[in-house]
C-alpha angles and dihedrals in degrees: 000000000000096000136014114231140271094047132154121224131196096017095308095317090120130023120200114222107173145348112263100188148312123242132188092286110002143060120214127208132197105228139169127218128226090277090054094249118144123248139158124244119196133189137162117289115260087233087076098053094084093055115102093230092054091116090054092049088053091053093050088047090057094043094050092047087058092050093046088055085068094054097086114175137132092247097049122084111256124236113224101201145346119295111278133194128241125173087350091302124116115235136187127206117214138173117276114239111210103212145068131286121240093249088066100043118142095232112066091204120035124213109261093244093053093046093049090050091057092044091053094049093048090042092055088048089052090051089062090047091053091046087060090054093254132125115204095211096191110064110154139129092271091059094051114083123196112208114237115267095012145069094239113128123205127198113225142173109054092178094120095041112132137174115274090239095054131103122232138289099204114246097186095094095057107032125103127228091255094051091049092073090065098045116103116225096249093067087068090056127081096203109045112093119234121248142166084272087069091065090040089065094050095045089051088049088052091053088048089056097044092052100040105028087227132110112246116246105267121254089235094060091042089056104035101034099027092235112162126233109246112234109250090236089060087063098035117023089190090074111106117242096244091051092048090049094048092050093055091044091054093047094055111141091226108073091207092061094053125083105286094217137035092234092053088056093046088051090053088052088054092239113154118219115268112242107235110194112209117217093237092057091070098045121109116243098236092184089070097034094094092050093053092045090052091049095048087047091057094047091051090048093052093048090050092050096051090043089053093051093049092050091049094051089054093051092047090052095054094042094050095040116103123222091251092052090050091050093049091048090055111090118228119243115250116254113266118247109246117241125220 
């Protein structure tokens, strides 16, 4: 463990309270700020300090944190400030999400509609990640938090995130058996370039797990031992045929045969884009407010003027009209038809 808790960072700005978890590269602490609000502090795991390339890992940790800061989306964990150093270790402070991750969900198998809702939210978050030339590389149920009292999913843990144009830092020496089911085969290679299709595989494997309650057969076993991937419908016959087909398509071992973008896969799943209303879209443009009030005032004044003229003309007509003129202008009723 990097630090024993409780421990203060940044001269008392943050106080570490407990360890939330350890990933392949990072260790995450629950902390509180000076106001008593909860947050998360993450740094590199001490298991990596003995590695000769630890300095390079720290540099990447900081670089990717800055890149993550550009990935702003309601379903992406939010960074609270720029990375900072403590005891010669780089750290990042992130929002604390009160809830549970999908790996520890109460229901072993989720209803298809609920699972697809989470997949759509995380899929749209990943689209933003890819637009910023990043690949998450570690999409799995344990890295998807569900905010307490809601069905809002949030993607966390960008410790493995890398640029799309980069080659691999092998993950095979640090991953667990459970994590292996969500790892695409290209992450075991040192030559295949990353792409959006890398996260497509992991997101599809996540949907596989949510709908079946089972871990997918790892890509390593499928490649090395020729073990086939069971179709989701074999494990859960309630899964619809098109969802079963699209999961298998997105988990193809050949990256070129998978959907080449998250959005392309979401479209195949027939998931309509979620409308995200940005706060600025609802703000009033006060710079033009005075102009519009002036225009409206002029319109009202013109209407009032013409209405007044029309009413005055009517009054003058009745005041000046004689009784005989009024009589003449009154039409006579037609004779009634006699009845027998």
